[in-house]
VEXDREN-2710 file (C-alpha; in Angstrom, 1 decimal):
% VEXDREN-2710
k/r/px/py/pz
1/UNK/0.0/0.0/0.0
2/UNK/1.2/3.5/-0.7
3/UNK/0.4/4.7/2.8
4/UNK/2.5/2.0/4.5
5/UNK/5.3/2.5/2.0
6/UNK/5.2/6.3/2.7
7/UNK/5.3/5.7/6.5
8/UNK/8.2/3.2/6.2
9/UNK/10.1/5.5/3.9
10/UNK/9.7/8.5/6.2
11/UNK/10.0/6.8/9.6
12/UNK/11.4/3.3/9.3
13/UNK/8.7/2.2/11.7
14/UNK/7.8/-1.1/10.3
15/UNK/11.4/-2.2/9.8
16/UNK/12.0/-1.2/13.4
17/UNK/9.2/-3.5/14.5
18/UNK/10.7/-6.3/12.4
19/UNK/14.1/-5.9/14.0
20/UNK/12.5/-5.9/17.4
21/UNK/10.7/-9.2/16.6
22/UNK/13.8/-10.7/15.2
23/UNK/15.9/-9.8/18.3
24/UNK/17.1/-12.5/20.6
25/UNK/17.4/-12.8/24.4
26/UNK/19.4/-15.1/26.6
27/UNK/18.2/-18.7/26.7
28/UNK/18.4/-18.8/30.5
29/UNK/15.5/-18.0/32.8
30/UNK/12.8/-16.2/30.9
31/UNK/11.7/-14.5/34.2
32/UNK/14.8/-12.3/34.2
33/UNK/13.7/-10.8/30.9
34/UNK/10.3/-9.9/32.4
35/UNK/11.6/-7.3/34.9
36/UNK/12.8/-4.6/32.4
37/UNK/9.4/-4.6/30.6
38/UNK/7.5/-4.5/33.9
39/UNK/9.7/-1.7/35.2
40/UNK/9.4/0.3/32.0
41/UNK/5.6/-0.1/32.1
42/UNK/5.4/1.1/35.7
43/UNK/7.7/4.1/34.9
44/UNK/5.5/5.1/31.9
45/UNK/2.5/5.0/34.2
46/UNK/4.3/7.4/36.5
47/UNK/5.3/9.7/33.7
48/UNK/1.9/9.8/32.1
49/UNK/0.0/10.3/35.4
50/UNK/2.6/12.7/36.6
51/UNK/2.2/14.9/33.6
52/UNK/-1.6/15.1/34.2
53/UNK/-1.0/15.9/37.9
54/UNK/1.6/18.6/36.9
55/UNK/-1.0/20.4/34.8
56/UNK/-3.0/21.1/38.0
57/UNK/-0.3/21.3/40.6
58/UNK/0.5/24.7/42.1
59/UNK/3.7/24.6/44.2
60/UNK/3.3/27.1/47.0
61/UNK/2.5/26.9/50.7
62/UNK/-1.0/28.3/50.2
63/UNK/-2.0/26.4/47.0
64/UNK/-0.2/23.1/47.0
65/UNK/-2.6/21.2/49.1
66/UNK/-5.5/23.0/47.6
67/UNK/-4.5/22.0/44.0
68/UNK/-4.2/18.4/45.1
69/UNK/-7.6/18.6/46.7
70/UNK/-9.0/19.9/43.5
71/UNK/-7.5/17.0/41.6
72/UNK/-8.8/14.4/44.1
73/UNK/-12.3/15.7/44.4
74/UNK/-13.2/18.1/41.6
75/UNK/-11.4/16.7/38.5
76/UNK/-13.3/13.9/36.7
77/UNK/-11.2/10.8/37.4
78/UNK/-8.6/12.8/39.4
79/UNK/-8.7/10.3/42.2
80/UNK/-7.8/7.6/39.7
81/UNK/-4.9/9.5/38.2
82/UNK/-3.5/10.5/41.6
83/UNK/-4.0/7.0/43.0
84/UNK/-2.2/5.3/40.1
85/UNK/0.7/7.8/40.4
86/UNK/1.1/7.1/44.1
87/UNK/0.8/3.4/44.0
88/UNK/2.6/3.1/40.7
89/UNK/5.7/4.6/42.5
90/UNK/5.4/2.1/45.3
91/UNK/5.2/-0.8/42.7
92/UNK/8.1/0.7/40.7
93/UNK/10.3/0.5/43.8
94/UNK/9.2/-3.0/44.6
95/UNK/9.9/-4.1/41.0
96/UNK/13.4/-2.6/41.0
97/UNK/14.2/-4.1/44.4
98/UNK/13.0/-7.5/43.3
99/UNK/15.0/-7.2/40.1
100/UNK/18.1/-6.6/42.1
101/UNK/17.4/-9.6/44.3
102/UNK/16.7/-11.8/41.3
103/UNK/19.9/-10.8/39.6
104/UNK/21.8/-11.8/42.8
105/UNK/20.1/-15.1/43.4
106/UNK/20.3/-16.1/39.7
107/UNK/24.0/-15.2/39.5
108/UNK/23.1/-12.8/36.7
109/UNK/25.2/-10.0/38.1
110/UNK/28.6/-11.6/37.3
111/UNK/30.8/-10.8/34.3
112/UNK/30.0/-9.5/31.7
113/UNK/26.8/-8.1/33.4
114/UNK/28.4/-6.0/36.2
115/UNK/27.3/-2.7/34.7
116/UNK/23.8/-4.0/34.0
117/UNK/23.6/-4.8/37.7
118/UNK/24.8/-1.4/38.6
119/UNK/22.1/0.3/36.5
120/UNK/19.4/-1.7/38.3
121/UNK/20.8/-0.7/41.7
122/UNK/20.9/2.9/40.5
123/UNK/17.3/2.7/39.4
124/UNK/16.3/1.4/42.8
125/UNK/18.1/4.3/44.5
126/UNK/16.6/6.9/42.2
127/UNK/13.2/5.5/42.7
128/UNK/13.6/6.0/46.4
129/UNK/14.6/9.6/45.7
130/UNK/11.5/10.0/43.6
131/UNK/9.3/8.7/46.3
132/UNK/10.9/10.9/49.0
133/UNK/10.6/14.1/47.0
134/UNK/7.1/13.3/45.9
135/UNK/6.0/12.6/49.5
136/UNK/6.2/16.4/50.3
137/UNK/4.4/17.7/47.2
138/UNK/0.8/17.3/48.5
139/UNK/1.8/19.5/51.4
140/UNK/0.0/17.4/54.0
141/UNK/0.8/17.1/57.7
142/UNK/2.3/13.7/57.2
143/UNK/4.4/14.6/54.2
144/UNK/5.5/17.9/55.7
145/UNK/6.7/16.6/59.0
146/UNK/8.2/13.4/57.6
147/UNK/10.2/15.5/55.2
148/UNK/11.1/18.0/57.9
149/UNK/12.6/15.1/60.0
150/UNK/14.5/13.7/57.0
151/UNK/15.9/17.0/55.8
152/UNK/17.1/17.9/59.3
153/UNK/19.3/14.8/59.3
154/UNK/21.5/16.8/56.9
155/UNK/22.4/19.0/59.9
156/UNK/24.3/16.0/61.3
157/UNK/26.9/16.2/58.6
158/UNK/29.9/18.1/60.0
159/UNK/30.9/21.3/58.2
160/UNK/28.5/21.1/55.3
161/UNK/25.3/20.1/57.0
162/UNK/23.8/23.5/57.5
163/UNK/24.6/24.6/53.9
164/UNK/23.1/21.4/52.5
165/UNK/20.0/21.8/54.6
166/UNK/19.4/25.3/53.4
167/UNK/20.1/24.2/49.8
168/UNK/17.6/21.4/50.1
169/UNK/14.7/23.4/51.7
170/UNK/15.5/26.8/50.1
171/UNK/16.3/28.7/53.2
172/UNK/16.3/28.4/57.0
173/UNK/12.9/26.7/57.1
174/UNK/10.6/24.7/54.8
175/UNK/8.2/26.8/52.7
176/UNK/7.5/28.0/49.2
177/UNK/11.0/27.4/47.9
178/UNK/11.1/23.9/49.4
179/UNK/8.2/23.0/47.1
180/UNK/9.7/24.5/44.0
181/UNK/13.0/22.6/44.7
182/UNK/11.3/19.3/45.3
183/UNK/9.1/19.7/42.2
184/UNK/12.3/20.3/40.1
185/UNK/14.0/17.3/41.7
186/UNK/11.0/15.0/41.4
187/UNK/9.6/15.9/38.0
188/UNK/12.9/16.9/36.4
189/UNK/16.2/15.6/37.7
190/UNK/15.3/12.3/39.2
191/UNK/12.8/11.4/36.5
192/UNK/15.4/12.1/33.8
193/UNK/18.0/10.2/35.8
194/UNK/15.7/7.1/36.0
195/UNK/15.1/7.3/32.2
196/UNK/18.8/7.6/31.5
197/UNK/19.6/4.7/33.8
198/UNK/16.9/2.6/32.1
199/UNK/18.3/3.4/28.6
200/UNK/21.8/2.5/29.8
201/UNK/20.4/-0.7/31.3
202/UNK/19.0/-1.7/27.9
203/UNK/22.1/-0.7/26.0
204/UNK/24.5/-2.5/28.4
205/UNK/22.2/-5.6/28.4
206/UNK/22.6/-5.8/24.6
207/UNK/26.4/-5.4/24.9
208/UNK/26.6/-8.1/27.6
209/UNK/24.5/-10.4/25.4
210/UNK/26.9/-9.9/22.5
211/UNK/29.8/-10.9/24.7
212/UNK/27.9/-14.0/25.9
213/UNK/27.0/-15.0/22.4
214/UNK/30.7/-14.8/21.4
215/UNK/31.4/-17.1/24.4
216/UNK/28.8/-19.6/23.1
217/UNK/26.0/-18.8/25.5
218/UNK/22.7/-20.0/23.8
219/UNK/20.0/-17.5/22.9
220/UNK/16.3/-17.7/21.8
221/UNK/14.0/-15.4/19.8
222/UNK/12.2/-12.6/21.5
223/UNK/9.1/-12.9/19.5
224/UNK/6.5/-14.3/20.2
225/UNK/7.0/-16.2/23.5
226/UNK/9.0/-13.6/25.5
227/UNK/7.0/-10.7/24.1
228/UNK/3.8/-12.3/25.2
229/UNK/5.2/-13.0/28.7
230/UNK/6.4/-9.4/28.9
231/UNK/2.9/-8.2/27.9
232/UNK/1.4/-10.4/30.6
233/UNK/3.8/-9.0/33.2
234/UNK/2.7/-5.5/32.2
235/UNK/-0.9/-6.4/32.6
236/UNK/-0.2/-7.9/36.0
237/UNK/1.5/-4.6/37.1
238/UNK/-1.5/-2.6/35.9
239/UNK/-3.8/-5.0/37.8
240/UNK/-1.8/-4.6/41.0
241/UNK/-1.8/-0.8/40.7
242/UNK/-5.6/-0.7/40.1
243/UNK/-6.2/-3.1/43.0
244/UNK/-4.3/-0.8/45.3
245/UNK/-6.2/2.2/44.1
246/UNK/-9.5/0.6/44.9
247/UNK/-8.5/-1.4/47.9
248/UNK/-10.1/1.0/50.4
249/UNK/-13.5/0.4/48.9
250/UNK/-13.5/-3.3/49.8
251/UNK/-15.4/-4.4/52.9
252/UNK/-16.6/-0.9/53.9
253/UNK/-19.8/1.1/53.5
254/UNK/-19.0/4.3/51.8
255/UNK/-22.5/5.2/50.8
256/UNK/-22.9/9.0/50.5
257/UNK/-19.1/9.7/50.4
258/UNK/-17.5/11.2/47.3
259/UNK/-15.2/8.8/45.4
260/UNK/-12.1/10.7/46.5
261/UNK/-12.7/9.7/50.1
262/UNK/-12.1/6.0/49.6
263/UNK/-10.6/5.5/46.1
264/UNK/-7.1/6.4/45.1
265/UNK/-4.6/7.6/47.7
266/UNK/-6.0/9.4/50.7
267/UNK/-5.4/13.1/51.2
268/UNK/-4.4/14.1/54.7
269/UNK/-5.0/17.4/56.4
270/UNK/-3.0/20.5/55.1
271/UNK/0.4/21.1/56.7
272/UNK/0.3/23.1/59.9
273/UNK/3.8/24.5/60.7
274/UNK/2.7/25.2/64.3
275/UNK/1.2/21.9/65.2
276/UNK/3.9/19.3/65.0
277/UNK/2.7/15.9/63.9
278/UNK/4.0/13.3/66.4
279/UNK/3.1/10.3/64.2
280/UNK/5.2/11.2/61.2
281/UNK/6.7/8.0/59.9
282/UNK/8.4/7.0/56.6
283/UNK/6.8/4.7/54.1
284/UNK/7.3/1.0/54.2
285/UNK/10.7/1.0/52.5
286/UNK/12.3/3.1/55.2
287/UNK/10.5/1.9/58.4
288/UNK/13.3/-0.5/59.2
289/UNK/15.9/2.2/58.9
290/UNK/13.8/4.5/61.0
291/UNK/13.7/1.9/63.8
292/UNK/17.5/1.3/63.4
293/UNK/18.2/5.0/63.9
294/UNK/16.4/4.9/67.2
295/UNK/19.3/2.8/68.7
296/UNK/21.8/5.7/68.1
297/UNK/21.7/8.8/70.3
298/UNK/22.3/12.4/69.1
299/UNK/25.0/13.0/66.5
300/UNK/25.7/9.2/66.3
301/UNK/22.6/9.0/64.1
302/UNK/24.9/10.0/61.3
303/UNK/25.9/6.3/61.3
304/UNK/22.4/4.7/60.6
305/UNK/21.2/7.6/58.4
306/UNK/24.3/8.2/56.1
307/UNK/27.2/5.8/56.8
308/UNK/25.4/2.5/56.9
309/UNK/23.1/3.0/53.9
310/UNK/26.0/4.4/51.9
311/UNK/28.2/1.4/52.8
312/UNK/25.4/-1.0/51.8
313/UNK/25.0/0.6/48.4
314/UNK/28.8/0.5/47.9
315/UNK/28.7/-3.2/49.0
316/UNK/26.0/-4.0/46.4
317/UNK/28.0/-2.2/43.7
318/UNK/31.1/-4.2/44.5
319/UNK/29.3/-7.6/44.7
320/UNK/30.0/-8.6/41.0
321/UNK/33.7/-8.4/41.4
322/UNK/34.0/-11.4/43.8
323/UNK/30.9/-13.2/42.5
324/UNK/32.8/-15.3/40.0
325/UNK/33.7/-17.8/42.7
326/UNK/31.2/-20.0/44.5
327/UNK/32.4/-18.7/47.8
328/UNK/32.1/-15.1/46.7
329/UNK/28.6/-15.6/45.4
330/UNK/27.6/-17.5/48.6
331/UNK/28.8/-14.5/50.7
332/UNK/26.7/-12.2/48.6
333/UNK/23.6/-14.3/49.0
334/UNK/24.1/-14.8/52.7
335/UNK/24.7/-11.1/53.4
336/UNK/21.6/-10.2/51.3
337/UNK/19.4/-12.7/53.2
338/UNK/20.7/-11.3/56.5
339/UNK/20.0/-7.8/55.4
340/UNK/16.5/-8.7/54.4
341/UNK/15.8/-10.5/57.6
342/UNK/17.2/-7.6/59.6
343/UNK/15.1/-5.0/57.8
344/UNK/12.0/-7.2/58.2
345/UNK/12.7/-7.6/62.0
346/UNK/13.3/-3.9/62.4
347/UNK/10.1/-3.1/60.5
348/UNK/8.0/-5.5/62.7
349/UNK/9.6/-4.0/65.8
350/UNK/8.8/-0.4/64.7
351/UNK/5.2/-1.4/64.1
352/UNK/5.0/-3.1/67.5
353/UNK/6.4/-0.1/69.3
354/UNK/4.1/2.3/67.5
355/UNK/1.1/0.1/68.2
356/UNK/1.8/0.3/71.9
357/UNK/2.4/4.0/72.0
358/UNK/-0.7/6.0/73.1
359/UNK/0.7/9.3/71.9
360/UNK/1.4/7.8/68.4
361/UNK/-2.1/6.3/68.2
362/UNK/-3.7/9.6/69.5
363/UNK/-1.8/11.6/66.8
364/UNK/-3.1/9.2/64.1
365/UNK/-6.6/9.7/65.3
366/UNK/-6.2/13.5/65.5
367/UNK/-4.8/13.5/61.9
368/UNK/-7.7/11.4/60.6
369/UNK/-10.2/13.7/62.3
370/UNK/-8.5/16.8/60.9
371/UNK/-8.4/15.4/57.4
372/UNK/-12.1/14.5/57.5
373/UNK/-13.0/17.9/59.1
374/UNK/-11.2/20.1/56.6
375/UNK/-12.9/18.3/53.7
376/UNK/-16.2/18.8/55.5
377/UNK/-15.6/22.5/55.9
378/UNK/-14.5/22.9/52.3
379/UNK/-17.7/21.3/51.0
380/UNK/-19.8/23.6/53.2
381/UNK/-17.8/26.8/53.1
382/UNK/-15.3/26.6/50.2
383/UNK/-11.6/27.3/50.3
384/UNK/-10.8/30.9/51.4
385/UNK/-8.0/32.9/49.6
386/UNK/-5.8/32.3/52.7
387/UNK/-5.9/28.5/52.0
388/UNK/-7.6/25.4/53.5
389/UNK/-5.4/25.6/56.6
390/UNK/-7.3/28.8/57.6
391/UNK/-10.5/26.8/57.8
392/UNK/-8.9/24.5/60.5
393/UNK/-7.3/27.4/62.3
394/UNK/-10.7/29.1/62.6
395/UNK/-12.7/25.9/63.4
396/UNK/-13.8/25.6/67.1
397/UNK/-14.2/21.8/66.7
398/UNK/-10.6/21.5/65.6
399/UNK/-8.9/24.1/67.7
400/UNK/-11.0/23.9/70.9
401/UNK/-9.6/20.5/72.0
402/UNK/-6.0/21.6/71.3
403/UNK/-6.4/24.8/73.3
404/UNK/-8.1/22.9/76.1
405/UNK/-5.3/20.3/76.3
406/UNK/-2.6/23.0/76.2
407/UNK/-4.1/25.5/78.7
408/UNK/-7.0/23.9/80.7
409/UNK/-6.3/20.1/81.0
410/UNK/-3.8/20.7/83.8
411/UNK/-6.7/21.4/86.1
412/UNK/-10.0/20.5/84.3
413/UNK/-11.3/17.1/83.1
414/UNK/-13.3/17.0/80.0
415/UNK/-14.8/13.4/80.2
416/UNK/-18.1/11.7/80.5
417/UNK/-19.3/9.4/83.3
418/UNK/-17.5/6.5/81.8
419/UNK/-14.2/8.4/81.8
420/UNK/-14.1/8.8/78.1
421/UNK/-12.5/12.1/76.9
422/UNK/-9.6/14.2/78.3
423/UNK/-8.5/13.5/81.8
424/UNK/-6.2/15.7/83.9
425/UNK/-3.4/14.0/85.7
426/UNK/-4.5/15.7/89.0
427/UNK/-7.9/17.3/88.5
428/UNK/-8.3/20.4/90.6
429/UNK/-11.2/22.2/89.0
430/UNK/-14.7/21.3/87.7
431/UNK/-15.1/18.8/84.9
432/UNK/-16.4/20.8/81.9
433/UNK/-17.9/18.0/79.9
434/UNK/-21.5/18.8/79.2
435/UNK/-21.1/22.4/80.5
436/UNK/-23.5/24.2/80.9
437/UNK/-26.4/21.8/80.2
438/UNK/-29.3/21.1/82.6
439/UNK/-27.6/17.7/83.4
440/UNK/-24.4/19.4/84.3
441/UNK/-26.1/22.0/86.5
442/UNK/-28.2/19.2/88.2
443/UNK/-24.9/17.5/89.2
444/UNK/-23.6/20.8/90.5
445/UNK/-26.6/21.2/92.8
446/UNK/-26.5/17.6/94.0
447/UNK/-25.2/17.4/97.6
448/UNK/-23.4/14.1/96.9
449/UNK/-21.5/15.4/93.8
450/UNK/-20.7/19.1/94.4
451/UNK/-17.9/18.4/96.9
452/UNK/-17.2/14.8/96.2
453/UNK/-13.6/13.7/96.8
454/UNK/-12.8/10.2/95.6
455/UNK/-10.9/8.0/98.0
456/UNK/-8.8/6.9/95.1
457/UNK/-8.6/8.7/91.7
458/UNK/-9.8/6.4/88.9
459/UNK/-11.1/6.8/85.4
460/UNK/-14.7/7.0/86.5
461/UNK/-14.5/8.2/90.1
462/UNK/-13.2/11.8/90.0
463/UNK/-14.0/15.2/91.5
464/UNK/-16.6/16.6/89.0
465/UNK/-17.3/20.0/90.6
466/UNK/-15.7/21.6/93.7
467/UNK/-14.2/18.5/95.4
468/UNK/-10.6/19.5/94.5
469/UNK/-11.0/23.3/94.8
470/UNK/-11.0/25.9/97.5
471/UNK/-14.8/26.1/97.1
472/UNK/-15.2/22.6/98.4
473/UNK/-16.5/24.0/101.7
474/UNK/-17.5/27.4/100.5
475/UNK/-20.8/29.2/100.4
476/UNK/-22.1/27.5/97.3
477/UNK/-21.3/24.0/98.5
478/UNK/-22.8/24.6/102.0
479/UNK/-25.9/26.1/100.4
480/UNK/-26.4/23.0/98.2
481/UNK/-25.8/20.6/101.1
482/UNK/-27.7/22.5/103.8
483/UNK/-30.5/24.6/102.2
484/UNK/-31.2/23.5/98.7
485/UNK/-32.9/20.2/99.7
486/UNK/-35.6/22.1/101.7
487/UNK/-36.1/24.6/98.9
488/UNK/-36.6/21.7/96.4
489/UNK/-39.0/20.1/98.7
490/UNK/-41.0/23.3/99.2
491/UNK/-41.0/24.4/95.5
492/UNK/-41.2/20.9/94.0
493/UNK/-39.1/19.1/91.5
494/UNK/-40.8/20.6/88.5
495/UNK/-39.9/24.1/89.7
496/UNK/-36.4/23.0/90.4
497/UNK/-36.1/21.8/86.8
498/UNK/-37.5/25.1/85.6
499/UNK/-34.8/26.9/87.5
500/UNK/-32.1/24.7/86.0
501/UNK/-33.6/25.2/82.5
502/UNK/-33.7/29.0/83.0
503/UNK/-30.1/29.0/84.0
504/UNK/-29.0/26.7/81.1
505/UNK/-31.0/28.8/78.7
506/UNK/-28.7/31.8/79.4
507/UNK/-25.9/30.2/77.4
508/UNK/-28.2/30.1/74.3
509/UNK/-29.8/33.5/74.4
510/UNK/-29.3/35.8/71.4
511/UNK/-27.9/39.3/72.0
512/UNK/-30.5/41.5/73.4
513/UNK/-32.8/38.6/74.4
514/UNK/-33.9/38.5/78.0
515/UNK/-35.4/35.8/80.2
516/UNK/-39.2/35.7/80.8
517/UNK/-40.7/36.8/84.1
518/UNK/-41.3/33.1/84.9
519/UNK/-37.6/32.3/84.4
520/UNK/-36.6/35.2/86.6
521/UNK/-38.9/34.1/89.2
522/UNK/-37.6/30.5/89.1
523/UNK/-34.1/31.8/89.7
524/UNK/-35.3/34.0/92.6
525/UNK/-37.4/31.2/94.2
526/UNK/-34.2/29.2/94.8
527/UNK/-32.4/32.0/96.4
528/UNK/-29.8/32.3/93.6
529/UNK/-30.0/36.1/93.7
530/UNK/-29.0/36.1/97.4
531/UNK/-25.4/35.8/96.2
532/UNK/-25.5/36.2/92.5
533/UNK/-26.7/39.0/90.3
534/UNK/-29.3/38.0/87.6
535/UNK/-30.1/41.0/85.4
536/UNK/-31.8/43.5/87.6
537/UNK/-32.0/41.3/90.7
538/UNK/-29.2/40.7/93.2
539/UNK/-25.9/42.4/93.7
540/UNK/-22.6/42.0/91.8
541/UNK/-19.4/41.0/93.7
542/UNK/-20.3/38.2/96.1
543/UNK/-20.4/35.5/93.4
544/UNK/-20.3/35.2/89.6
545/UNK/-22.9/37.1/87.7
546/UNK/-25.5/34.8/86.3
547/UNK/-26.6/37.3/83.7
548/UNK/-25.8/35.6/80.4
549/UNK/-24.4/32.7/82.4
550/UNK/-22.1/30.5/80.2
551/UNK/-23.0/32.3/77.1
552/UNK/-20.3/33.0/74.5
553/UNK/-19.7/36.5/75.8
554/UNK/-19.7/35.3/79.5
555/UNK/-17.2/32.5/78.7
556/UNK/-14.9/34.8/76.8
557/UNK/-15.0/37.2/79.9
558/UNK/-14.2/34.5/82.5
559/UNK/-11.5/32.9/80.4
560/UNK/-10.0/36.4/79.8
561/UNK/-10.0/37.4/83.4
562/UNK/-11.7/35.3/86.1
563/UNK/-10.6/37.7/88.8
564/UNK/-12.9/40.4/87.3
565/UNK/-15.6/41.5/89.8
566/UNK/-18.2/40.1/87.5
567/UNK/-16.9/36.6/88.1
568/UNK/-14.8/35.4/91.1
569/UNK/-13.1/38.6/92.0
570/UNK/-10.6/38.2/94.9
571/UNK/-12.0/34.7/95.6
572/UNK/-10.6/33.4/92.3
573/UNK/-9.1/29.9/93.0
574/UNK/-5.9/29.7/90.9
575/UNK/-7.5/30.1/87.5
576/UNK/-5.1/32.2/85.4
577/UNK/-6.2/35.2/83.4
578/UNK/-5.6/34.4/79.8
579/UNK/-6.2/37.9/78.4
580/UNK/-6.4/40.5/81.1
581/UNK/-4.9/43.2/79.0
582/UNK/-7.1/43.9/75.9
583/UNK/-5.1/47.1/75.2
584/UNK/-1.7/45.2/75.4
585/UNK/-2.3/41.8/73.6
586/UNK/1.4/41.0/73.7
587/UNK/1.0/40.5/77.5
588/UNK/-1.8/38.0/77.2
589/UNK/-1.4/34.2/77.2
590/UNK/-4.1/33.7/74.5
591/UNK/-5.3/35.9/71.7
592/UNK/-8.9/37.1/71.5
593/UNK/-9.5/34.7/68.6
594/UNK/-8.2/31.7/70.6
595/UNK/-10.5/32.5/73.5
596/UNK/-13.4/32.8/71.1
597/UNK/-12.6/29.4/69.6
598/UNK/-12.3/27.8/73.1
599/UNK/-15.6/29.3/74.2
600/UNK/-17.4/28.2/71.0
601/UNK/-16.0/24.6/71.5
602/UNK/-17.2/24.4/75.1
603/UNK/-20.6/25.5/73.9
604/UNK/-20.6/23.1/70.9
605/UNK/-20.9/25.9/68.5
606/UNK/-19.2/24.9/65.2
607/UNK/-20.1/24.3/61.6
608/UNK/-22.1/21.2/61.0
609/UNK/-23.1/20.0/57.5
END
């Protein structure tokens, strides 16, 4: 046909296919010839999916996570492309590693294949570099803090450590320039390096085959048997990648969730440079090294981080030179098996240690909650110009528990009757769980609970109100134990519940809204205004003002300065003033916004879908 002739004349395409079909491979193990095709296929998956991701990716501290979120949730099939890219990289590393092992165990790394073996080792090392640089690009908590730990190992290097660290991260700290550097390394330098190594591998393999043919080593045709086996291997690689992409969907009910929540690679919460992630761990291929490094203190970590891995790579590169003898090959095999067993044992030990570490497990739970929460906020509120992290920073549900742990948990519990929640080591102030509900107030006005001091502090038996405070035998406690019982008997339980409801309702009143005459009367009937002020009744100063009790404004006031005359005044029992100087915010412990977040969290006021 004229068309095929024209194509052949201009490109030589058909003759190239014929030469490929007429090529020959070593007549030995056909499985050795599978690895290059499988590796090339996995690498092409990485290149193709990587180019599509690159089209959407925006490398800056304010847009990196957001652009990945857009791919994962907004782009049609974005979760599939991202998942294939992530798991394709993991499969690529597994393939290069298995190829190295196969070459060793099959004695296919000896003369004249030393350089072929070197290129495979080089591809494995470059693949690790690709995975390490790609780990940071989504700009998640896990990726950021894992990379932060890894790059700071450079500071261990004497003399050049500080300069290398600044070169790697683009300055004294990780930020915009870190992302641009890692994108260049990932998509440019290391990708090209892998492609060059793979080309060298093919060229050196052909040169080695020519030498073997001259020495009488038998060969066999590439087409059709080996070509079909290679195609089957590529299909298997694709099947494994797709299975990993969809694995999360198996055995779970994801009804109502967007596809990006359970298909592809999960997207964690955006990086928070202030809130260090305690559960940052490397991926599977470095877990053993991570555990090994724990056995070395301080600057001696330079040994497991740099010296030992470098020595091992050098050992692998030198293996072919003494592999000609049976003894030399046996040494290589034994050392390889010992290394594999050691890495496996260290990996298992690391998982065991983490599985028994409450702080590690708590960090994992916190990260899972933050990742789910930020997506929930985005779907309801969108992403602000300041980035997705701003949503979490301004979310009471996210920030409230952190602020409470940091500033309140030293004295207050926040746990239910079963002891579930946050427990202070030595509680010395009321438990704020359920505050200020009718149930919480009912417990406060129970003679058995208000000043209860447990004989032994347990998870479920703890002082819930004044038992560990200076108010244990104060006016309020004595009133509840001595007077309230008679008042409840005279007024009746229904009126008592009305009083509790009227007091609890103060926390929910809108600005300008006032209680009804009946609610005011209920408060007065139980003698509350004898000590407390309640709107126009009672006097200020003897006890906390009940006007707007536990409302957002009231909580902000008492957290800011509990010694104010509206609250405890001179009777304040050790509670610090977190913002006593509104005109000099630099002197305060918490900012106005932090106090607002804490108050909103205590009241359960946060965005809900």
